[in-house]
DSSP file (Angstrom, degrees, kcal/mol; ACC not computed):
  #  RESIDUE AA STRUCTURE BP1 BP2  ACC     N-H-->O    O-->H-N    N-H-->O    O-->H-N    TCO  KAPPA ALPHA  PHI   PSI    X-CA   Y-CA   Z-CA
    1    1 A X              0   0    0      0, 0.0    38,-0.0     0, 0.0    37,-0.0   0.000 360.0 360.0 360.0 141.3   -0.2   -7.8   18.8
    2    2 A X        +     0   0    0      2,-0.1     2,-0.3     0, 0.0     0, 0.0   0.566 360.0  86.0 -90.5  -7.8   -0.5   -6.6   22.4
    3    3 A X  S    S-     0   0    0      1,-0.1     2,-0.1     0, 0.0     0, 0.0  -0.733  83.0-116.0 -93.8 140.2    1.1   -3.2   21.6
    4    4 A X        -     0   0    0     -2,-0.3     2,-0.8     1,-0.1    -2,-0.1  -0.453  19.8-136.5 -71.5 144.2   -1.1   -0.3   20.3
    5    5 A X        -     0   0    0     -2,-0.1    -1,-0.1     4,-0.0    33,-0.0  -0.904  22.6-154.0-104.9 108.4   -0.3    1.0   16.9
    6    6 A X     >  -     0   0    0     -2,-0.8     4,-2.3     1,-0.1     5,-0.2  -0.180  30.0-101.3 -73.5 172.8   -0.3    4.8   16.9
    7    7 A X  H  > S+     0   0    0      1,-0.2     4,-2.9     2,-0.2     5,-0.2   0.898 120.0  54.2 -62.0 -43.2   -1.1    7.0   13.9
    8    8 A X  H  > S+     0   0    0      2,-0.2     4,-2.5     1,-0.2    -1,-0.2   0.932 110.8  45.4 -58.5 -46.9    2.6    7.8   13.3
    9    9 A X  H  > S+     0   0    0      1,-0.2     4,-2.7     2,-0.2    -1,-0.2   0.926 113.0  50.0 -67.6 -42.3    3.6    4.1   13.2
   10   10 A X  H  X S+     0   0    0     -4,-2.3     4,-2.4     2,-0.2    -1,-0.2   0.908 110.6  50.3 -63.2 -40.7    0.7    3.2   10.9
   11   11 A X  H  X S+     0   0    0     -4,-2.9     4,-2.7     1,-0.2     5,-0.2   0.940 110.6  50.1 -55.7 -48.3    1.7    6.1    8.6
   12   12 A X  H  X S+     0   0    0     -4,-2.5     4,-2.2     1,-0.2    -2,-0.2   0.886 110.6  49.0 -60.4 -42.1    5.2    4.8    8.5
   13   13 A X  H  X S+     0   0    0     -4,-2.7     4,-2.3     2,-0.2    -1,-0.2   0.943 111.9  48.2 -64.0 -46.3    4.1    1.3    7.7
   14   14 A X  H  X S+     0   0    0     -4,-2.4     4,-2.9     1,-0.2     5,-0.3   0.931 112.5  49.1 -60.0 -48.4    1.8    2.5    4.9
   15   15 A X  H  X S+     0   0    0     -4,-2.7     4,-2.4     1,-0.2    -1,-0.2   0.906 110.7  50.7 -60.5 -41.3    4.6    4.7    3.4
   16   16 A X  H  X S+     0   0    0     -4,-2.2     4,-0.7    -5,-0.2    -1,-0.2   0.909 111.4  47.7 -61.7 -42.2    7.0    1.7    3.6
   17   17 A X  H >< S+     0   0    0     -4,-2.3     3,-1.3     1,-0.2     4,-0.4   0.962 114.6  45.5 -67.0 -49.8    4.6   -0.5    1.8
   18   18 A X  H >< S+     0   0    0     -4,-2.9     3,-1.8     1,-0.3    57,-0.3   0.893 105.1  62.3 -59.7 -38.2    3.8    2.1   -1.0
   19   19 A X  H 3< S+     0   0    0     -4,-2.4    -1,-0.3     1,-0.3    -2,-0.2   0.712  89.7  69.3 -65.3 -19.5    7.5    2.8   -1.4
   20   20 A X  T << S+     0   0    0     -3,-1.3     2,-0.7    -4,-0.7    -1,-0.3   0.692  93.5  63.3 -69.8 -18.0    8.2   -0.8   -2.5
   21   21 A X    X   -     0   0    0     -3,-1.8     3,-1.8    -4,-0.4    54,-0.3  -0.896  68.5-163.6-113.0 104.6    6.3   -0.1   -5.8
   22   22 A X  T 3  S+     0   0    0     -2,-0.7    -1,-0.2     1,-0.3     3,-0.1   0.831  93.9  41.9 -59.0 -34.0    8.0    2.5   -7.9
   23   23 A X  T 3  S-     0   0    0      1,-0.3    -1,-0.3    51,-0.1     2,-0.1   0.406 121.9-105.7 -94.7   4.6    4.8    3.1  -10.1
   24   24 A X    <   -     0   0    0     -3,-1.8    -1,-0.3    -6,-0.3     2,-0.3  -0.223  29.1-119.3  97.2 170.9    2.5    2.9   -7.0
   25   25 A X  E     -A   73   0A   0     48,-2.2    48,-3.2    -3,-0.1     2,-0.2  -0.947  23.2-104.7-148.5 164.6    0.1    0.3   -5.7
   26   26 A X  E  >  -A   72   0A   0     -2,-0.3     4,-2.3    46,-0.2     3,-0.3  -0.483  30.9-106.0-101.4 166.3   -3.6    0.1   -5.1
   27   27 A X  H  > S+     0   0    0     44,-1.0     4,-2.4     1,-0.2     5,-0.1   0.837 114.0  50.9 -60.7 -42.6   -5.5    0.2   -1.8
   28   28 A X  H  > S+     0   0    0      2,-0.2     4,-2.3     1,-0.2    -1,-0.2   0.901 111.9  48.1 -64.3 -42.4   -6.5   -3.5   -1.6
   29   29 A X  H  > S+     0   0    0     -3,-0.3     4,-2.7     2,-0.2    -1,-0.2   0.888 109.6  53.4 -65.5 -40.6   -2.9   -4.6   -2.1
   30   30 A X  H  X S+     0   0    0     -4,-2.3     4,-2.6     1,-0.2     5,-0.2   0.930 108.7  50.3 -58.9 -43.2   -1.7   -2.1    0.5
   31   31 A X  H  X S+     0   0    0     -4,-2.4     4,-2.3     1,-0.2    -2,-0.2   0.937 111.5  47.5 -58.2 -47.5   -4.2   -3.6    2.9
   32   32 A X  H  < S+     0   0    0     -4,-2.3     4,-0.3     1,-0.2    -1,-0.2   0.889 113.2  48.0 -64.3 -39.2   -3.0   -7.1    2.2
   33   33 A X  H >< S+     0   0    0     -4,-2.7     3,-1.3     1,-0.2     4,-0.3   0.914 112.1  49.0 -68.7 -42.4    0.7   -6.1    2.6
   34   34 A X  H >X S+     0   0    0     -4,-2.6     4,-2.4     1,-0.3     3,-2.0   0.881 103.6  61.3 -62.0 -38.9    0.0   -4.3    5.9
   35   35 A X  T 3< S+     0   0    0     -4,-2.3    -1,-0.3     1,-0.3    -2,-0.2   0.582  87.2  73.7 -67.7  -7.3   -1.8   -7.2    7.2
   36   36 A X  T <4 S+     0   0    0     -3,-1.3    -1,-0.3    -4,-0.3    -2,-0.2   0.735 116.6  19.1 -73.3 -20.5    1.3   -9.3    6.9
   37   37 A X  T <4 S+     0   0    0     -3,-2.0     2,-0.4    -4,-0.3    -2,-0.2   0.640 130.6  34.9-118.5 -23.1    2.6   -7.4    9.9
   38   38 A X  S  < S-     0   0    0     -4,-2.4     2,-1.1     2,-0.1    -1,-0.3  -0.980  70.6-125.2-136.1 145.0   -0.5   -6.0   11.6
   39   39 A X        +     0   0    0     -2,-0.4     2,-0.3    -3,-0.1    -4,-0.1  -0.791  56.7 147.2 -87.5 100.0   -4.1   -7.0   12.1
   40   40 A X        -     0   0    0     -2,-1.1     2,-0.2    -9,-0.2    -2,-0.1  -0.979  40.5-129.0-139.7 144.4   -5.8   -3.9   10.6
   41   41 A X    >>  -     0   0    0     -2,-0.3     4,-1.8     1,-0.1     3,-0.9  -0.540  24.1-116.7 -93.8 161.0   -9.0   -3.4    8.7
   42   42 A X  H 3> S+     0   0    0      1,-0.2     4,-2.4     2,-0.2     5,-0.2   0.858 116.3  62.3 -60.8 -35.3   -9.6   -1.6    5.4
   43   43 A X  H 34 S+     0   0    0      1,-0.2     4,-0.4     2,-0.2    -1,-0.2   0.733 106.6  45.2 -66.9 -21.2  -11.8    0.8    7.3
   44   44 A X  H <> S+     0   0    0     -3,-0.9     4,-0.8     2,-0.1    -1,-0.2   0.832 114.3  47.7 -83.5 -38.1   -8.7    1.8    9.3
   45   45 A X  H  X S+     0   0    0     -4,-1.8     4,-2.7     1,-0.2     3,-0.3   0.881  99.8  62.2 -75.0 -38.8   -6.3    2.0    6.4
   46   46 A X  H  X S+     0   0    0     -4,-2.4     4,-2.1     1,-0.3    -1,-0.2   0.868 102.6  50.6 -63.7 -37.0   -8.3    4.1    3.9
   47   47 A X  H  > S+     0   0    0     -4,-0.4     4,-2.2    -5,-0.2    -1,-0.3   0.848 109.8  52.7 -65.6 -30.2   -8.4    7.2    6.2
   48   48 A X  H  X S+     0   0    0     -4,-0.8     4,-2.9    -3,-0.3     5,-0.2   0.946 108.5  49.8 -65.5 -45.5   -4.6    6.9    6.6
   49   49 A X  H  X S+     0   0    0     -4,-2.7     4,-1.9     1,-0.2    -2,-0.2   0.905 111.9  48.1 -58.7 -40.7   -4.3    6.8    2.8
   50   50 A X  H  X S+     0   0    0     -4,-2.1     4,-2.5    -5,-0.2    -1,-0.2   0.870 112.1  49.2 -66.5 -37.1   -6.5   10.0    2.6
   51   51 A X  H  X S+     0   0    0     -4,-2.2     4,-2.6     2,-0.2    -2,-0.2   0.934 110.8  49.3 -69.2 -45.1   -4.5   11.7    5.3
   52   52 A X  H  <>S+     0   0    0     -4,-2.9     5,-3.2     2,-0.2     6,-1.1   0.857 111.7  49.9 -58.9 -36.2   -1.2   10.9    3.7
   53   53 A X  H ><5S+     0   0    0     -4,-1.9     3,-1.8    -5,-0.2    -2,-0.2   0.942 110.1  49.9 -66.2 -49.2   -2.6   12.2    0.4
   54   54 A X  H 3<5S+     0   0    0     -4,-2.5    -2,-0.2     1,-0.3    -1,-0.2   0.886 109.4  51.9 -54.4 -42.2   -3.8   15.4    2.1
   55   55 A X  T 3<5S-     0   0    0     -4,-2.6    -1,-0.3    -5,-0.1    -2,-0.2   0.359 117.5-117.0 -78.4   4.4   -0.3   15.8    3.7
   56   56 A X  T < 5S+     0   0    0     -3,-1.8    23,-0.4     2,-0.2    22,-0.3   0.792  84.5 118.0  60.7  33.1    1.2   15.4    0.2
   57   57 A X  S   <S+     0   0    0     -5,-3.2    19,-2.0     1,-0.2     2,-0.4   0.655  76.8  35.9 -93.1 -20.9    3.1   12.3    1.0
   58   58 A X  E     -B   75   0A   0     -6,-1.1     2,-0.4    17,-0.2    -2,-0.2  -0.982  68.7-152.7-132.7 142.8    1.2   10.3   -1.5
   59   59 A X  E     -B   74   0A   0     15,-3.0    15,-2.7    -2,-0.4     2,-0.4  -0.887  17.2-144.9-110.9 153.9   -0.2   11.1   -4.9
   60   60 A X  E     +B   73   0A   0     -2,-0.4     2,-0.3    13,-0.2    13,-0.2  -0.923  20.8 167.4-123.9 136.2   -3.2    9.4   -6.3
   61   61 A X  E     -B   72   0A   0     11,-2.0    11,-3.8    -2,-0.4     2,-0.4  -0.985  26.2-129.7-142.2 157.4   -4.1    8.3   -9.8
   62   62 A X  E     +B   71   0A   0     -2,-0.3     2,-0.4     9,-0.2     9,-0.2  -0.833  23.2 179.4-106.0 141.9   -6.8    6.1  -11.3
   63   63 A X  E     -B   70   0A   0      7,-2.4     7,-2.7    -2,-0.4     2,-0.2  -0.998  32.6-109.7-140.0 142.1   -6.1    3.3  -13.9
   64   64 A X  E     +B   69   0A   0     -2,-0.4     2,-0.4     5,-0.2     5,-0.3  -0.511  37.6 173.9 -72.0 135.7   -8.4    0.9  -15.6
   65   65 A X  E >   -B   68   0A   0      3,-4.1     3,-1.7    -2,-0.2    -2,-0.0  -0.956  68.9 -16.9-143.9 122.2   -8.2   -2.7  -14.5
   66   66 A X  T 3  S-     0   0    0     -2,-0.4     3,-0.1     1,-0.3    -2,-0.0   0.840 129.0 -49.8  50.2  41.6  -10.6   -5.4  -15.6
   67   67 A X  T 3  S+     0   0    0      1,-0.2     2,-0.3     0, 0.0    -1,-0.3   0.540 124.4  89.3  81.1   7.2  -13.2   -2.9  -16.8
   68   68 A X  E <  S- B   0  65A   0     -3,-1.7    -3,-4.1    -5,-0.1     2,-0.3  -0.927  80.6-106.1-131.8 155.6  -13.1   -0.8  -13.6
   69   69 A X  E     - B   0  64A   0     -2,-0.3     2,-0.4    -5,-0.3    -5,-0.2  -0.647  31.0-161.7 -77.1 137.8  -11.1    2.1  -12.3
   70   70 A X  E     - B   0  63A   0     -7,-2.7    -7,-2.4    -2,-0.3     2,-0.6  -0.990  14.9-132.5-120.0 134.0   -8.5    1.2   -9.7
   71   71 A X  E     - B   0  62A   0     -2,-0.4   -44,-1.0    -9,-0.2     2,-0.3  -0.769  22.9-161.4 -91.1 122.4   -7.1    3.9   -7.5
   72   72 A X  E     -AB  26  61A   0    -11,-3.8   -11,-2.0    -2,-0.6     2,-0.4  -0.789   6.2-151.7-105.7 148.4   -3.3    3.8   -7.1
   73   73 A X  E     -AB  25  60A   0    -48,-3.2   -48,-2.2    -2,-0.3     2,-0.4  -0.961  14.1-174.5-121.7 134.0   -1.2    5.5   -4.5
   74   74 A X  E     - B   0  59A   0    -15,-2.7   -15,-3.0    -2,-0.4     2,-0.2  -0.976  28.4-110.3-130.4 141.2    2.4    6.6   -5.2
   75   75 A X  E     - B   0  58A   0     -2,-0.4   -17,-0.2   -54,-0.3     2,-0.2  -0.460  31.2-152.8 -68.0 135.4    5.1    8.0   -2.9
   76   76 A X     >  -     0   0    0    -19,-2.0     4,-2.4    -2,-0.2     5,-0.2  -0.459  33.8 -99.3 -97.3 179.0    5.9   11.7   -3.4
   77   77 A X  H  > S+     0   0    0      2,-0.2     4,-2.2     1,-0.2     5,-0.2   0.919 127.9  50.6 -63.6 -43.1    9.3   13.3   -2.6
   78   78 A X  H  > S+     0   0    0    -22,-0.3     4,-2.6     1,-0.2    -1,-0.2   0.921 110.1  51.0 -57.6 -44.2    7.7   14.6    0.6
   79   79 A X  H  > S+     0   0    0    -23,-0.4     4,-2.9     2,-0.2    -2,-0.2   0.889 108.4  50.3 -61.6 -42.7    6.5   11.1    1.4
   80   80 A X  H  X S+     0   0    0     -4,-2.4     4,-2.3     2,-0.2    -1,-0.2   0.876 111.4  49.3 -66.0 -38.5   10.0    9.6    0.8
   81   81 A X  H  X S+     0   0    0     -4,-2.2     4,-2.0     2,-0.2    -2,-0.2   0.913 111.8  48.7 -64.4 -42.3   11.5   12.3    3.1
   82   82 A X  H  X S+     0   0    0     -4,-2.6     4,-2.7     2,-0.2    -2,-0.2   0.930 110.5  51.2 -66.3 -43.6    8.9   11.5    5.8
   83   83 A X  H  X S+     0   0    0     -4,-2.9     4,-2.8     1,-0.2     5,-0.2   0.929 108.6  51.5 -55.3 -46.0    9.5    7.8    5.4
   84   84 A X  H  X S+     0   0    0     -4,-2.3     4,-2.2     1,-0.2    -1,-0.2   0.915 110.3  48.7 -61.4 -39.9   13.2    8.3    5.9
   85   85 A X  H  X S+     0   0    0     -4,-2.0     4,-2.5     1,-0.2     5,-0.2   0.931 110.9  50.7 -64.6 -44.4   12.5   10.3    9.0
   86   86 A X  H  X S+     0   0    0     -4,-2.7     4,-2.7     1,-0.2    -2,-0.2   0.882 108.7  52.1 -56.2 -40.7   10.2    7.6   10.3
   87   87 A X  H  X S+     0   0    0     -4,-2.8     4,-2.3     2,-0.2    -1,-0.2   0.910 110.6  47.3 -68.7 -39.6   12.9    4.9    9.7
   88   88 A X  H  X S+     0   0    0     -4,-2.2     4,-2.0    -5,-0.2    -2,-0.2   0.922 113.7  47.5 -65.0 -40.9   15.5    6.9   11.6
   89   89 A X  H  X S+     0   0    0     -4,-2.5     4,-2.5     1,-0.2    -2,-0.2   0.877 110.8  52.0 -66.2 -38.0   13.2    7.5   14.5
   90   90 A X  H  X S+     0   0    0     -4,-2.7     4,-3.0    -5,-0.2     5,-0.3   0.927 108.6  50.0 -64.6 -43.3   12.2    3.8   14.5
   91   91 A X  H  X S+     0   0    0     -4,-2.3     4,-1.7     1,-0.2    -2,-0.2   0.918 113.5  46.4 -60.8 -45.0   15.8    2.6   14.7
   92   92 A X  H  X S+     0   0    0     -4,-2.0     4,-1.9     2,-0.2    -1,-0.2   0.918 115.7  46.2 -59.7 -46.6   16.5    5.0   17.6
   93   93 A X  H  X S+     0   0    0     -4,-2.5     4,-2.4     1,-0.2    -2,-0.2   0.941 114.2  44.9 -63.4 -52.0   13.3    4.0   19.4
   94   94 A X  H  X S+     0   0    0     -4,-3.0     4,-2.3     1,-0.2    -1,-0.2   0.807 110.2  56.6 -69.1 -27.9   13.7    0.2   19.0
   95   95 A X  H  X S+     0   0    0     -4,-1.7     4,-2.3    -5,-0.3    -1,-0.2   0.925 109.8  44.9 -62.1 -50.3   17.4    0.5   20.0
   96   96 A X  H  X S+     0   0    0     -4,-1.9     4,-2.1     2,-0.2    -2,-0.2   0.915 113.8  48.6 -60.8 -45.6   16.5    2.1   23.2
   97   97 A X  H  X S+     0   0    0     -4,-2.4     4,-2.7     2,-0.2    -2,-0.2   0.906 110.1  52.3 -62.6 -42.1   13.7   -0.3   24.0
   98   98 A X  H  X S+     0   0    0     -4,-2.3     4,-1.8     1,-0.2    -1,-0.2   0.919 108.6  50.9 -61.3 -44.1   15.9   -3.3   23.2
   99   99 A X  H  <>S+     0   0    0     -4,-2.3     5,-2.8     1,-0.2    -1,-0.2   0.906 110.1  49.5 -60.5 -42.9   18.6   -2.1   25.5
  100  100 A X  H ><5S+     0   0    0     -4,-2.1     3,-1.5     1,-0.2    -2,-0.2   0.919 111.0  49.0 -60.8 -45.9   16.1   -1.6   28.3
  101  101 A X  H 3<5S+     0   0    0     -4,-2.7    -1,-0.2     1,-0.3    -2,-0.2   0.823 108.5  54.6 -63.3 -29.1   14.7   -5.1   27.8
  102  102 A X  T 3<5S-     0   0    0     -4,-1.8    -1,-0.3    -5,-0.2    -2,-0.2   0.386 128.0 -95.8 -90.1   6.7   18.2   -6.6   27.9
  103  103 A X  T < 5S+     0   0    0     -3,-1.5    -3,-0.2     1,-0.4     2,-0.2   0.394  91.1 102.4 103.6  -2.0   18.9   -4.9   31.2
  104  104 A X      <       0   0    0     -5,-2.8    -1,-0.4    -6,-0.2    -2,-0.1  -0.499 360.0 360.0-103.1 177.3   20.7   -1.8   30.2
  105  105 A X              0   0    0     -2,-0.2    -5,-0.1    -3,-0.1    -1,-0.1   0.281 360.0 360.0-137.6 360.0   19.5    1.8   29.9
């Protein structure tokens, strides 16, 4: 993609991915799902997950899987509210850009 992905957009994408799984999802799966729309590395996403956890948008728990602990991330109420705000802002933003590209302002 030729457009830069800022922190807010990356946060929004991660929250959207995590919100799809009611019981939460784990880091590697989040990375794979985000990669469906963005070329991003795990080393970029894990700091985003930690920041969203620190901001109380995600809660974290560990569960055993194949003899190892796997860390799961789950959307909190605050995270759901933040995602809703991002979705509203995204619709407004993309609508304005689309109008501009189509010749209007």
